[in-house]
KEFI-971428 format. One record per residue (C-alpha): x, y, z; residue in one letter. Coordinates in steps of 0.05 Angstrom, whole numbers, padded with zeros to 5 digits, always signed. Layout:
// residues N
XYZA ...
This chain:
// residues 238
+00391+01021+00471M +00459+01004+00438K +00484+00941+00486K +00442+00878+00481L +00378+00883+00538D +00323+00848+00556V +00264+00889+00546L +00198+00869+00592H +00129+00894+00557Y +00091+00874+00607G +00087+00797+00612N +00135+00787+00550D +00210+00791+00539R +00255+00808+00486L +00329+00819+00472R +00345+00876+00437V +00425+00907+00424G +00451+00929+00365T +00467+00879+00297W +00536+00863+00297R +00564+00929+00326G +00526+00967+00279D +00490+01020+00315A +00440+01037+00257S +00407+00966+00260I +00370+00941+00312A +00378+00861+00335Y +00311+00832+00365V +00303+00758+00395A +00257+00731+00436P +00276+00703+00509V +00268+00618+00491P +00201+00593+00520G +00163+00665+00519D +00102+00673+00469A +00101+00746+00448L +00038+00783+00423S +00025+00827+00371D +00030+00889+00420T +00088+00866+00438T +00125+00868+00375I +00085+00934+00350D +00106+00969+00417T +00188+00949+00405C +00185+00965+00335T +00156+01038+00342R +00209+01053+00400R +00269+01019+00358L +00243+01080+00309A +00236+01119+00373A +00311+01101+00391D +00340+01123+00319G +00348+01060+00293F +00339+01055+00211G +00320+00985+00206S +00314+00920+00247A +00336+00840+00246L +00321+00786+00284T +00350+00727+00309S +00335+00662+00278A +00261+00647+00291L +00215+00581+00276T +00151+00588+00235V +00110+00601+00305A +00161+00654+00328E +00152+00690+00253Q +00078+00696+00257E +00075+00762+00306P +00131+00792+00276F +00099+00788+00208V +00036+00810+00223R +00068+00869+00241C +00103+00889+00179G +00165+00840+00191W +00196+00811+00126T +00239+00743+00114V +00311+00772+00101R +00347+00703+00103E +00324+00625+00116R +00363+00570+00144L +00357+00493+00161H +00332+00468+00225L +00359+00403+00246L +00334+00360+00310R +00382+00308+00346H +00333+00263+00386H +00401+00241+00438L +00394+00171+00417G +00448+00117+00417Q +00513+00170+00411L +00584+00162+00396P +00637+00164+00442A +00672+00235+00450V +00740+00224+00421G +00798+00263+00426G +00815+00315+00379V +00879+00316+00320A +00910+00380+00327R +00910+00412+00400G +00864+00399+00451R +00791+00415+00468M +00784+00455+00537R +00736+00496+00565R +00734+00578+00542A +00754+00622+00589R +00743+00698+00587W +00814+00717+00548G +00803+00679+00492D +00736+00710+00469R +00782+00754+00420T +00812+00700+00387E +00740+00660+00384M +00723+00731+00341L +00779+00719+00305D +00758+00643+00280V +00686+00669+00274D +00706+00724+00218R +00751+00671+00185A +00687+00624+00190A +00624+00665+00165F +00608+00716+00114D +00596+00779+00139A +00522+00782+00148F +00540+00721+00195W +00592+00741+00231R +00586+00746+00311F +00617+00816+00347D +00628+00808+00419E +00556+00832+00430A +00532+00766+00392G +00581+00725+00422L +00560+00751+00494A +00483+00738+00471D +00497+00673+00444A +00528+00651+00515R +00473+00685+00551S +00405+00660+00509A +00396+00599+00556T +00401+00589+00626P +00455+00529+00622T +00514+00536+00575V +00573+00505+00560R +00632+00541+00519V +00682+00493+00492R +00747+00505+00444V +00802+00467+00408V +00870+00508+00429D +00935+00487+00394D +00973+00548+00412G +00914+00595+00396G +00841+00579+00387V +00822+00532+00328L +00748+00529+00338A +00692+00533+00380Y +00625+00507+00407A +00566+00541+00454I +00517+00499+00477T +00451+00522+00514G +00398+00484+00549R +00329+00520+00559A +00285+00466+00585G +00286+00402+00560P +00313+00430+00492T +00391+00429+00479G +00415+00492+00430Y +00480+00479+00388L +00483+00567+00390Q +00543+00572+00354R +00595+00518+00315L +00658+00551+00295A +00724+00521+00252V +00778+00564+00226H +00789+00547+00152P +00859+00532+00165D +00836+00482+00205A +00770+00451+00171A +00775+00377+00153G +00815+00359+00214Q +00749+00334+00250G +00747+00390+00302L +00675+00403+00290G +00660+00333+00297T +00684+00329+00360A +00652+00396+00388L +00583+00370+00363V +00594+00309+00400L +00618+00336+00464D +00556+00387+00460A +00510+00324+00449L +00542+00295+00504H +00532+00351+00552W +00458+00359+00535S +00443+00291+00543A +00477+00297+00611R +00432+00348+00632R +00372+00315+00622G +00357+00347+00551A +00316+00303+00499D +00339+00333+00437G +00385+00379+00403V +00371+00444+00356L +00418+00470+00308V +00409+00512+00258N +00458+00533+00190T +00446+00578+00125Q +00412+00535+00065E +00482+00553+00028S +00537+00516+00086N +00539+00450+00055R +00597+00430+00092R +00559+00440+00165A +00501+00412+00138M +00535+00346+00112E +00569+00342+00186L +00508+00347+00224Y +00467+00296+00186L +00528+00251+00183R +00527+00260+00269L +00451+00245+00271G +00414+00308+00255F +00348+00306+00224V +00317+00363+00182P +00255+00392+00207Q +00209+00398+00166P +00195+00484+00176S +00267+00511+00182G +00281+00580+00209L +00292+00651+00187A +00314+00722+00202V +00264+00774+00195L +00276+00850+00187G +00238+00916+00182I +00255+00981+00155D +00241+01033+00206L +00213+01107+00191A +00228+01154+00244A +00172+01180+00280P +00130+01227+00247A 
C-alpha cells in the first residue's frame, strides 16, 4: 500500500497512501460524505501496522470526522482554521497583474510542485501523490494556474454535493503581493457558484496569517470549530 488507494471496509471507504512520499508514514483520508465507524478505523490502523508503516497521519478532519479516530487512539498533531464562503454577491473575476490564468495541463505538475515547495514548510508540502489526491478528492474538480513563462501560482477547487472545496492555493513567494492569490480564489468561488454549490470551504494553518487575511478580505467566515490533522504511532504486530 505504497501509493494512494481507496480501501473498502463494508460500506466505509478510506483513501490511503504514503505521507509526502515517506514510505514509513501512512496517509489516511476519509472519502467526502462517508461516516466512518470505529471498527473501520481500528481495522485500517491494524492493517497499516501490518503493512510495515511506523506511523500514520490523517488529512485535515472536522470535529465529527475526528471522533472515531480519537476513540481508536489517534491524537492531534496539527490544528488549522476552517472558513466558509456563503457565495452571496461575488466580486467580478479580474485579470492577473502578471502572466495569465489558464487551465492546468498534465505537464504543469512539476512546476506546480516547485511552487508548492516554495510556498509551504516541509510538513504541508505536496509530493506528486499529494497533488494527485487533491485533484481526485472530489467528484468534480477545477485546476487553474497563473503562467508567466512558468507557473507562478495554482489553485485546486472541488465540489462534492452542495459544497465547494478550495483544496489548495499556492503562490510562489517571489510573486506574492501581486493579486495572484486573489484572482485564483475569486475564480474558485465563481466556478463553485456556477456548479450549484451553496458554499465553499477552505482551511489554512493557524500560523499562515497572510492566507487568513486574504480569505477574510474575500468574504470567508471562520467556523466555530476548526480542523485538525491526527496521527498515531504504529507498533509492529506481535
